[in-house]
N, CA and C of each residue as an Amber inpcrd file, in Angstrom:
protein
   609
  87.7100000 102.3030000 171.6530000  86.8820000 102.7650000 172.7690000
  86.8410000 101.6930000 173.8420000  87.1210000 102.0670000 175.0630000
  87.1300000 101.1210000 176.1660000  86.0520000 101.5070000 177.1800000
  85.6110000 100.5030000 177.9250000  84.6080000 100.7030000 178.9530000
  85.2210000 100.4700000 180.3250000  84.8570000 101.3160000 181.2760000
  85.2150000 101.1180000 182.6760000  83.9540000 100.6980000 183.4060000
  83.9660000  99.5160000 183.9900000  82.7700000  98.9700000 184.6230000
  82.9760000  98.9540000 186.1330000  82.1020000  99.6600000 186.8630000
  82.2680000  99.6610000 188.3100000  81.7270000  98.3630000 188.9110000
  82.0100000  98.1500000 190.1730000  81.6720000  96.8810000 190.8240000
  80.1740000  96.6470000 190.8750000  79.3930000  97.6900000 191.1720000
  77.9390000  97.5380000 191.2350000  77.3660000  97.0990000 189.8890000
  77.7850000  97.7820000 188.8400000  77.2850000  97.4420000 187.5110000
  77.7410000  96.0580000 187.0950000  79.0010000  95.7210000 187.3690000
  79.5040000  94.3890000 187.0130000  78.6630000  93.3070000 187.6800000
  78.4000000  93.4510000 188.9620000  77.6690000  92.4170000 189.6910000
  76.2200000  92.3080000 189.2180000  75.5360000  93.4330000 189.0840000
  74.1300000  93.3800000 188.6930000  73.9570000  92.8390000 187.2770000
  74.7540000  93.3460000 186.3530000  74.6540000  92.8610000 184.9760000
  75.1890000  91.4390000 184.8650000  76.1740000  91.1060000 185.6880000
  76.7160000  89.7490000 185.6780000  75.7430000  88.7290000 186.2100000
  75.0860000  89.0380000 187.3110000  74.0860000  88.1270000 187.8790000
  72.9600000  87.8900000 186.8790000  72.5960000  88.9270000 186.1160000
  71.5530000  88.7970000 185.0940000  72.0890000  88.2230000 183.7790000
  73.3830000  87.9210000 183.7460000  74.0420000  87.3790000 182.5470000
  73.9130000  88.3250000 181.3510000  74.1320000  89.5940000 181.6250000
  74.0330000  90.6170000 180.5870000  75.3500000  91.3550000 180.3400000
  76.4490000  90.8920000 180.8860000  77.7020000  91.6190000 180.7070000
  78.1260000  91.6760000 179.2440000  78.0450000  90.5750000 178.5540000
  78.4510000  90.5760000 177.1380000  77.5160000  91.4240000 176.2970000
  76.2210000  91.3570000 176.6000000  75.2720000  92.1980000 175.8700000
  75.5270000  93.6730000 176.1420000  75.8880000  93.9890000 177.3800000
  76.2440000  95.3690000 177.7110000  77.4050000  95.8560000 176.8570000
  78.4370000  95.0470000 176.7520000  79.6000000  95.4380000 175.9530000
  79.2240000  95.6180000 174.4810000  78.3550000  94.7630000 173.9730000
  77.9740000  94.8390000 172.5560000  77.2260000  96.1260000 172.2340000
  76.5290000  96.6930000 173.2100000  75.8380000  97.9740000 172.9670000
  76.8310000  99.0180000 172.4760000  78.0670000  98.9100000 172.9500000
  79.1100000  99.8720000 172.5860000  80.1310000  99.2570000 171.6260000
  79.6820000  98.1990000 170.9040000  80.5300000  97.5380000 169.9090000
  81.8560000  97.1020000 170.5260000  81.7830000  96.5730000 171.7290000
  82.9820000  96.1410000 172.4410000  82.8210000  94.6940000 172.8990000
  83.9160000  94.1180000 173.3390000  83.9110000  92.7970000 173.9590000
  84.2670000  92.9600000 175.4320000  84.1110000  91.8940000 176.2080000
  84.4820000  91.9850000 177.6190000  85.9730000  92.2360000 177.7890000
  86.7590000  91.8040000 176.8180000  88.2030000  92.0410000 176.8880000
  88.5580000  93.5100000 176.6580000  87.5710000  94.2850000 176.1980000
  87.7760000  95.7320000 176.0500000  87.1580000  96.5140000 177.2050000
  86.7000000  95.7890000 178.2180000  86.1660000  96.4130000 179.4260000
  87.2230000  96.3550000 180.5170000  87.3300000  97.4090000 181.2740000
  88.2860000  97.4650000 182.3740000  87.5420000  97.4200000 183.7080000
  88.2020000  96.8390000 184.7150000  87.5830000  96.7370000 186.0350000
  88.6150000  97.0630000 187.1070000  88.1260000  97.2200000 188.3270000
  89.0060000  97.5260000 189.4490000  89.8920000  96.3250000 189.7940000
  91.1220000  96.5540000 190.2200000  92.0090000  95.4370000 190.5720000
  91.4420000  94.5420000 191.6610000  90.6830000  95.1070000 192.5870000
  90.2000000  94.3350000 193.7410000  88.9560000  93.5000000 193.4540000
  88.3700000  93.6200000 192.2720000  87.0840000  92.9650000 192.0120000
  87.0900000  91.4620000 192.2870000  88.0400000  90.6770000 191.7740000
  87.9990000  89.2350000 192.0590000  88.0530000  88.9220000 193.5540000
  88.8270000  89.6890000 194.2990000  88.9270000  89.4680000 195.7470000
  87.6150000  89.8260000 196.4380000  86.9640000  90.8820000 195.9690000
  85.6840000  91.2800000 196.5480000  84.6120000  90.2270000 196.2940000
  84.7210000  89.5300000 195.1720000  83.7560000  88.4690000 194.8640000
  83.9970000  87.2200000 195.7120000  85.1940000  87.0690000 196.2110000
  85.5280000  85.8740000 196.9950000  85.1470000  85.9860000 198.4570000
  84.9700000  87.2050000 198.9460000  84.6580000  87.3770000 200.3620000
  83.9950000  88.7400000 200.5840000  83.2850000  88.8510000 201.6910000
  82.7520000  90.1470000 202.0630000  81.3210000  90.4000000 201.6230000
  81.0070000  91.6810000 201.4660000  79.6300000  92.1280000 201.2830000
  78.9890000  91.6110000 200.0000000  79.7690000  91.4680000 198.9280000
  79.1770000  91.0250000 197.6600000  78.6160000  89.6090000 197.7730000
  79.3000000  88.7330000 198.4880000  78.8140000  87.3560000 198.6430000
  77.5260000  87.3240000 199.4680000  77.4480000  88.2280000 200.4440000
  76.2330000  88.3040000 201.2440000  75.0700000  88.8450000 200.4180000
  75.3610000  89.8160000 199.5590000  74.3020000  90.4480000 198.7790000
  73.7990000  89.5690000 197.6470000  74.7220000  88.9310000 196.9240000
  74.3280000  88.1880000 195.7290000  74.3930000  86.6720000 195.8930000
  75.0110000  86.2060000 196.9540000  75.1200000  84.7710000 197.1780000
  76.4360000  84.2130000 196.6860000  76.9040000  83.1670000 197.3650000
  78.1990000  82.5790000 197.0350000  78.2130000  81.9920000 195.6290000
  77.1400000  81.3320000 195.2430000  77.1130000  80.6970000 193.9220000
  77.2240000  81.7260000 192.8110000  76.4690000  82.8120000 192.9170000
  76.5200000  83.8560000 191.8870000  77.8990000  84.4900000 191.8310000
  78.4790000  84.7840000 192.9910000  79.8060000  85.4190000 193.0160000
  80.8700000  84.4720000 192.4520000  80.7860000  83.2010000 192.7890000
  81.7560000  82.2380000 192.2520000  81.6760000  82.1730000 190.7280000
  80.4610000  82.2890000 190.1870000  80.3010000  82.2570000 188.7280000
  80.8680000  83.5070000 188.0610000  80.9120000  84.6170000 188.7940000
  81.4060000  85.8680000 188.2260000  82.9220000  86.0030000 188.2790000
  83.5680000  85.2440000 189.1650000  85.0200000  85.3690000 189.3100000
  85.7680000  85.0800000 188.0080000  85.4780000  83.9890000 187.2810000
  86.1880000  83.7520000 186.0090000  85.9540000  84.8580000 184.9860000
  84.7710000  85.4560000 184.9910000  84.4970000  86.5560000 184.0640000
  85.3440000  87.7650000 184.4260000  85.3980000  88.0650000 185.7140000
  86.2360000  89.1860000 186.1600000  87.6920000  88.9630000 185.7970000
  88.1370000  87.7250000 185.9060000  89.5370000  87.4140000 185.6050000
  89.8790000  87.6200000 184.1330000  88.8790000  87.5230000 183.2440000
  89.1440000  87.7220000 181.8120000  89.2190000  89.1970000 181.4370000
  88.7330000  90.0640000 182.3170000  88.7180000  91.4990000 182.0120000
  90.0130000  92.1510000 182.4890000  90.6400000  92.9610000 181.6740000
  91.8730000  93.6390000 182.0890000  91.6320000  94.5950000 183.2530000
  92.6470000  94.7680000 184.0520000  92.5930000  95.7170000 185.1560000
  92.7850000  97.1280000 184.6050000  92.0400000  98.0630000 185.1330000
  92.1540000  99.4420000 184.6810000  93.5030000 100.0370000 185.0780000
  93.9560000 101.0100000 184.3060000  95.1690000 101.7410000 184.6540000
  94.8890000 102.6820000 185.8170000  95.8660000 102.8310000 186.6660000
  95.7000000 103.7510000 187.7870000  95.7350000 105.1840000 187.2670000
  94.7570000 106.0000000 187.6630000  94.7240000 107.3890000 187.1760000
  95.7830000 108.2460000 187.8560000  96.0460000 109.3790000 187.2510000
  96.9770000 110.3300000 187.8570000  96.3110000 111.0430000 189.0240000
  97.1220000 111.6620000 189.8500000  96.5820000 112.3480000 191.0290000
  95.8360000 113.6270000 190.6590000  96.0190000 114.1070000 189.4360000
  95.3760000 115.3590000 189.0260000  93.8740000 115.3030000 189.2370000
  93.2560000 114.2240000 188.7730000  91.8110000 114.0670000 188.9320000
  91.4610000 113.3450000 190.2320000  92.2880000 112.3980000 190.6200000
  91.9810000 111.5850000 191.7990000  91.9290000 112.4200000 193.0680000
  92.8220000 113.3850000 193.1820000  92.8680000 114.2060000 194.3920000
  91.5850000 114.9930000 194.6210000  90.8460000 115.2630000 193.5580000
  89.5990000 116.0100000 193.7050000  88.5080000 115.1870000 194.3900000
  88.7020000 113.8680000 194.4330000  87.6420000 112.9820000 194.9050000
  87.9360000 112.3010000 196.2360000  89.1770000 112.3100000 196.6510000
  89.5700000 111.4880000 197.7930000  88.9180000 111.8990000 199.1090000
  88.4940000 113.1360000 199.2360000  87.9110000 113.6050000 200.4980000
  86.3900000 113.5400000 200.5180000  85.7780000 112.9730000 199.4720000
  84.3210000 112.9340000 199.3800000  83.8210000 111.5790000 199.8830000
  83.1320000 111.5820000 201.0080000  82.7110000 110.3360000 201.6490000
  81.7740000 109.5090000 200.7720000  80.9320000 110.1640000 199.9950000
  79.9380000 109.4490000 199.1860000  80.5530000 108.7510000 197.9750000
  81.8120000 109.0330000 197.6890000  82.5010000 108.3870000 196.5620000
  83.5830000 107.4830000 197.1410000  83.4020000 106.1790000 197.0420000
  84.3780000 105.2660000 197.6310000  85.6450000 105.2280000 196.7810000
  86.7300000 104.6870000 197.3000000  88.0070000 104.7110000 196.5670000
  87.9450000 104.0680000 195.1850000  87.1720000 103.0100000 195.0500000
  87.0590000 102.3670000 193.7450000  86.3770000 103.2430000 192.7220000
  85.2510000 103.8500000 193.1140000  84.5530000 104.7530000 192.2070000
  85.4360000 105.9560000 191.8710000  86.1800000 106.4500000 192.8540000
  87.0650000 107.5840000 192.6030000  88.0920000 107.2370000 191.5280000
  88.6610000 106.0470000 191.6030000  89.6250000 105.6310000 190.5840000
  88.9900000 105.5760000 189.2030000  87.7820000 105.0420000 189.1280000
  87.1010000 104.9100000 187.8360000  86.7650000 106.2820000 187.2550000
  86.1950000 107.1610000 188.0570000  85.8400000 108.4910000 187.5620000
  87.0890000 109.2670000 187.1230000  88.1400000 109.1630000 187.9090000
  89.3690000 109.8870000 187.5710000  89.9870000 109.3400000 186.2910000
  90.0150000 108.0210000 186.1440000  90.5840000 107.4150000 184.9350000
  89.7900000 107.8030000 183.6970000  88.4680000 107.8470000 183.8250000
  87.6320000 108.2300000 182.6840000  87.7980000 109.7020000 182.3410000
  87.9710000 110.5370000 183.3530000  88.0820000 111.9760000 183.1220000
  89.3210000 112.3250000 182.3160000  90.3700000 111.5280000 182.4470000
  91.5960000 111.8400000 181.7210000  91.7610000 110.9710000 180.4680000
  90.6660000 110.3660000 180.0200000  90.7170000 109.5190000 178.8220000
  89.4000000 109.6630000 178.0730000  89.2000000 108.7970000 177.0710000
  87.9300000 108.8190000 176.3430000  87.0650000 107.6240000 176.7070000
  87.3370000 106.9800000 177.8470000  86.6140000 105.7770000 178.2250000
  85.2150000 106.0860000 178.7400000  84.3320000 105.1290000 178.5520000
  82.9450000 105.2120000 179.0020000  82.8420000 104.5320000 180.3590000
  82.0840000 105.1240000 181.2620000  81.8720000 104.5550000 182.5920000
  80.5060000 103.8710000 182.6530000  80.4930000 102.5930000 183.0150000
  79.2550000 101.8830000 183.2850000  79.0940000 101.8710000 184.8060000
  78.1080000 102.5920000 185.3120000  77.9970000 102.8050000 186.7550000
  76.6730000 102.3260000 187.3210000  76.7630000 101.6590000 188.4630000
  75.5670000 101.2710000 189.1990000  75.4800000 101.9620000 190.5370000
  76.3210000 102.9650000 190.7460000  76.4070000 103.6340000 192.0440000
  75.8050000 105.0330000 191.9520000  74.5140000 105.1460000 192.2160000
  73.8200000 106.4340000 192.1070000  74.3110000 107.4220000 193.1600000
  74.6330000 106.9310000 194.3410000  75.0900000 107.8220000 195.4160000
  76.3560000 108.5560000 195.0020000  77.2690000 107.8390000 194.3790000
  78.5190000 108.4820000 193.9670000  78.2870000 109.4730000 192.8340000
  77.3430000 109.1830000 191.9400000  77.0540000 110.1130000 190.8530000
  76.4640000 111.4100000 191.3840000  75.6200000 111.2890000 192.3900000
  75.0370000 112.5060000 192.9800000  76.1120000 113.3580000 193.6460000
  77.1220000 112.7000000 194.1930000  78.2230000 113.4530000 194.8040000
  79.1640000 114.0140000 193.7440000  79.3500000 113.2720000 192.6690000
  80.2870000 113.6810000 191.6240000  79.8450000 114.9590000 190.9230000
  78.5390000 115.1840000 190.8550000  78.0310000 116.3110000 190.0740000
  78.5610000 117.6610000 190.5490000  78.9500000 117.7240000 191.8110000
  79.4170000 118.9860000 192.3400000  80.9170000 119.1680000 192.3370000
  81.6490000 118.2000000 191.7770000  83.1080000 118.2760000 191.7880000
  83.5890000 118.9870000 190.5360000  84.3810000 119.9940000 190.7300000
  84.8330000 120.8530000 189.6290000  85.4920000 120.0550000 188.5080000
  85.0440000 120.2870000 187.2890000  85.6760000 119.7320000 186.1010000
  85.0980000 118.4180000 185.6140000  84.4350000 117.6490000 186.4700000
  83.9960000 116.3200000 186.0660000  82.7890000 116.3510000 185.1350000
  81.8800000 117.2880000 185.3390000  80.7140000 117.3600000 184.4520000
  81.1460000 117.5980000 183.0130000  82.1200000 118.4650000 182.8240000
  82.6100000 118.7500000 181.4740000  83.4080000 117.5710000 180.9210000
  84.2380000 116.9740000 181.7540000  85.1230000 115.8970000 181.2930000
  84.3600000 114.6290000 180.9430000  83.2570000 114.3530000 181.6500000
  82.5450000 113.0860000 181.4760000  81.2050000 113.2370000 180.7670000
  80.9480000 114.3780000 180.1710000  79.6490000 114.6320000 179.5380000
  79.2900000 113.5430000 178.5260000  78.1460000 112.8920000 178.7430000
  77.6560000 111.8710000 177.8260000  78.3650000 110.5380000 177.9170000
  79.2890000 110.3840000 178.8670000  80.0580000 109.1320000 178.9470000
  79.8120000 108.3510000 180.2380000  78.7480000 108.7010000 180.9550000
  78.3510000 107.9240000 182.1270000  77.0770000 107.1670000 181.7850000
  77.1540000 105.8570000 181.8470000  76.0460000 104.9840000 181.4580000
  75.5120000 104.2860000 182.7030000  74.2430000 104.4950000 183.0180000
  73.6530000 103.8730000 184.2010000  72.9060000 102.6000000 183.7980000
  72.6390000 101.7560000 184.7880000  72.0530000 100.4450000 184.5130000
  70.6660000 100.5680000 183.8860000  69.8890000 101.5820000 184.3010000
  68.5760000 101.7770000 183.7000000  68.6840000 101.9620000 182.1920000
  69.7110000 102.6780000 181.7450000  69.9120000 102.8830000 180.3100000
  70.2480000 101.5730000 179.6050000  71.0890000 100.7620000 180.2390000
  71.4320000  99.4560000 179.6700000  70.1840000  98.5920000 179.5410000
  69.3650000  98.5440000 180.5780000  68.1670000  97.7010000 180.5470000
  67.1550000  98.1930000 179.5170000  67.0680000  99.4960000 179.3230000
  66.1850000 100.0200000 178.2780000  66.6110000  99.5300000 176.8990000
  67.9090000  99.6050000 176.6180000  68.4120000  99.1340000 175.3260000
  68.1710000  97.6340000 175.1710000  68.4050000  96.8680000 176.2360000
  68.2260000  95.4230000 176.1550000  66.7620000  95.0450000 175.9570000
  65.8590000  95.8050000 176.5710000  64.4370000  95.5560000 176.3320000
  64.0860000  95.7650000 174.8620000  64.6790000  96.7780000 174.2460000
  64.4500000  97.0310000 172.8240000  65.0270000  95.9220000 171.9590000
  66.2300000  95.4770000 172.2960000  66.9330000  94.5130000 171.4450000
  66.4850000  93.0770000 171.6520000  66.2200000  92.7130000 172.8990000
  65.9330000  91.3110000 173.2290000  64.4600000  91.0540000 173.5060000
  63.7150000  92.1040000 173.8020000  62.3240000  91.9500000 174.2020000
  62.1910000  92.0400000 175.7090000  61.0500000  92.5510000 176.1570000
  60.8560000  92.7870000 177.5850000  60.7860000  91.5040000 178.3940000
  60.1450000  90.4820000 177.8710000  59.9880000  89.2520000 178.6510000
  61.3010000  88.4970000 178.8440000  62.1610000  88.3670000 177.8230000
  63.4710000  87.7620000 178.0760000  64.2920000  88.5240000 179.1050000
  64.2330000  89.8620000 179.0490000  64.9610000  90.6540000 180.0410000
  64.3560000  90.4450000 181.4210000  63.0480000  90.3930000 181.5060000
  62.3750000  90.1640000 182.7840000  62.8570000  88.8550000 183.4170000
  62.9640000  87.8060000 182.6030000  63.3980000  86.5000000 183.1360000
  64.8350000  86.5700000 183.6550000  65.6910000  87.2700000 182.9290000
  67.1060000  87.2810000 183.3070000  67.4030000  88.1660000 184.5080000
  66.6030000  89.1960000 184.7160000  66.8460000  90.0590000 185.8780000
  66.1630000  89.5370000 187.1340000  65.4250000  88.4460000 187.0250000
  64.6990000  87.9130000 188.1820000  65.5880000  87.7030000 189.4140000
  66.8580000  87.2470000 189.2670000  67.6920000  87.0760000 190.4580000
  68.0210000  88.3810000 191.1870000  67.7710000  89.5230000 190.5560000
  68.0810000  90.8200000 191.1670000  66.9030000  91.4140000 191.9350000
  65.7430000  90.7880000 191.8420000  64.5420000  91.3630000 192.4400000
  64.7200000  91.6010000 193.9370000  65.3940000  90.6870000 194.6150000
  65.5310000  90.7940000 196.0650000  66.4990000  91.9010000 196.4940000
  67.3990000  92.3060000 195.5950000  68.4520000  93.2440000 195.9970000
  68.3980000  94.5930000 195.3010000  67.5280000  94.7630000 194.3130000
  67.5110000  96.0070000 193.5400000  66.0800000  96.5400000 193.4420000
  65.8380000  97.7060000 194.0280000  64.4880000  98.2700000 194.0520000
  63.9680000  98.6000000 192.6710000  64.8330000  99.1480000 191.8130000
  64.3900000  99.5200000 190.4630000  63.9440000  98.2780000 189.6940000
  64.7270000  97.2350000 189.7580000  64.3610000  95.9840000 189.0700000
  63.0780000  95.4190000 189.6460000  62.9610000  95.4160000 190.9680000
  61.7610000  94.8480000 191.6040000  60.5010000  95.5840000 191.1610000
  60.5650000  96.9110000 191.0750000  59.3850000  97.6930000 190.6970000
  59.1160000  97.6120000 189.1930000  60.1470000  97.8170000 188.3950000
  59.9480000  97.8870000 186.9370000  59.5950000  96.5390000 186.3260000
  60.1000000  95.4680000 186.9180000  59.8710000  94.1420000 186.3360000
  58.9490000  93.2750000 187.1850000  58.1140000  93.9300000 187.9910000
  57.1250000  93.1790000 188.7580000  56.0960000  92.5680000 187.8140000
  55.4270000  91.5410000 188.2710000  54.4240000  90.8750000 187.4320000
  53.2910000  91.8290000 187.0660000  53.0120000  92.7750000 187.9470000
  51.9210000  93.7210000 187.6860000  52.2950000  94.7640000 186.6350000
  53.5760000  94.9500000 186.3980000  54.0400000  95.9620000 185.4570000
  54.2030000  95.3340000 184.0800000  53.2780000  95.5990000 183.2020000
  53.2940000  94.9860000 181.8760000  54.2980000  95.6430000 180.9350000
  54.7300000  96.8590000 181.2470000  55.6720000  97.5730000 180.3810000
  56.8440000  98.0900000 181.2140000  57.8720000  97.2640000 181.4250000
  59.0160000  97.6890000 182.2310000  59.7050000  98.9400000 181.7010000
  59.6210000  99.1830000 180.3990000  60.3130000 100.3250000 179.8170000
  59.8000000 101.6490000 180.3950000  58.5040000 101.7290000 180.6890000
  57.9620000 102.9730000 181.2340000  58.6010000 103.2920000 182.5800000
  58.7080000 102.2820000 183.4280000  59.3330000 102.4900000 184.7270000
  60.8010000 102.8190000 184.6070000  61.4990000 102.0940000 183.7510000
  62.9240000 102.3510000 183.5520000  63.1570000 103.7600000 183.0260000
  62.3170000 104.1860000 182.0820000  62.4540000 105.5400000 181.5320000
  62.2120000 106.5870000 182.6010000  61.2350000 106.3250000 183.4740000
  60.9320000 107.2730000 184.5450000  62.0990000 107.3840000 185.5190000
  62.6660000 106.2520000 185.9180000  63.8160000 106.2670000 186.8300000
  65.0190000 106.9390000 186.1730000  65.2430000 106.6340000 184.9000000
  66.3700000 107.2450000 184.1900000  66.2170000 108.7640000 184.1270000
  65.0220000 109.2340000 183.7630000  64.7780000 110.6680000 183.6400000
  64.9680000 111.3810000 184.9800000  64.4800000 110.7600000 186.0540000
  64.6260000 111.3560000 187.3770000  66.0920000 111.4260000 187.7930000
  66.8350000 110.3650000 187.5170000  68.2460000 110.3580000 187.8730000
  69.0250000 111.3700000 187.0420000  68.7250000 111.4510000 185.7550000
  69.4130000 112.4130000 184.8880000  69.2310000 113.8310000 185.3970000
  68.0280000 114.1450000 185.8740000  67.7780000 115.4790000 186.4210000
  68.4980000 115.6620000 187.7540000  68.5550000 114.5900000 188.5320000
  69.1400000 114.6670000 189.8740000  70.6510000 114.8910000 189.8450000
  71.3180000 114.4010000 188.7890000  72.7820000 114.5020000 188.7470000
  73.2740000 115.6670000 187.8940000  72.3650000 116.4920000 187.3820000
  72.8270000 117.6640000 186.6340000  73.7480000 118.5140000 187.5020000
  74.8250000 119.0690000 186.9320000  75.1280000 119.2430000 185.5120000
  75.8270000 118.0670000 184.8200000  76.0190000 116.9310000 185.5240000
  76.4930000 115.7440000 184.8120000  75.4800000 115.3830000 183.7280000
  75.9640000 114.9780000 182.5800000  75.0870000 114.5620000 181.4870000
  75.2730000 113.0600000 181.2720000  74.2070000 112.3090000 181.5380000
  74.2560000 110.8640000 181.3610000  74.1460000 110.4890000 179.8890000
  74.7060000 109.3360000 179.5450000  74.4950000 108.7660000 178.2110000
  73.0070000 108.4960000 178.0410000  72.4620000 108.9060000 176.9120000
  71.0210000 108.8470000 176.6850000  70.6670000 107.7000000 175.7470000
  70.0220000 106.6560000 176.2470000  69.6920000 105.5120000 175.3810000
  68.6260000 105.8460000 174.3510000  67.7700000 106.8130000 174.6470000
  66.7040000 107.1660000 173.7050000  67.2480000 107.8710000 172.4820000
  68.2490000 108.7140000 172.6880000  68.8180000 109.4690000 171.5790000
  69.8680000 108.6620000 170.8390000  70.2080000 107.4790000 171.3430000
  71.2580000 106.6480000 170.7530000  72.5140000 107.4870000 170.5380000
  72.9320000 108.1520000 171.5850000  74.0750000 109.0600000 171.4920000
  75.3150000 108.3340000 171.0210000  76.0060000 108.9050000 170.0600000
  77.2660000 108.3690000 169.5960000  78.3910000 109.0060000 170.4010000
  79.2180000 108.1890000 171.0120000  80.3150000 108.7170000 171.8280000
  81.6380000 108.5150000 171.0890000
């Protein structure tokens, strides 16, 4: 079983130093995770450095380099996505590659998921194999404890609304907020079926 990790998820989980823990949830290593070919270049310049800072991006480059590049998908699935503005070319490659394989998608791009739900064939092809960051954080809170997770996600507070709200000092139980966001997103992207951390779905 292999994982396809999109750029948003890689950066957020990487900044929080949770990439290896993410892979372990699915009994995998980082060497069994696939990423976009452009990821190391995106970390070296452009919007990611502005969003997460040069130091954080520089620390993520060696990790990205250890992860294999994903295989390019066939046009059968890719062509269905190329004209959708809300799905950028990188996300389109990841969704298409997953649709024609048994790979799991780790996604931090809610906008693209909302657009994907209406594309013919993808809901059936990817049922239960799309994992959002809220689901990852819920599992990590269970496994590591809420306070250790709170400390590690602190660098994301400035750039991620869900993290800022769920892990605020006033919020004593981050899991409640994460569960609420997850449930709302799961309903919003129907008929896509997200991987469910509560049910411990076996894929």
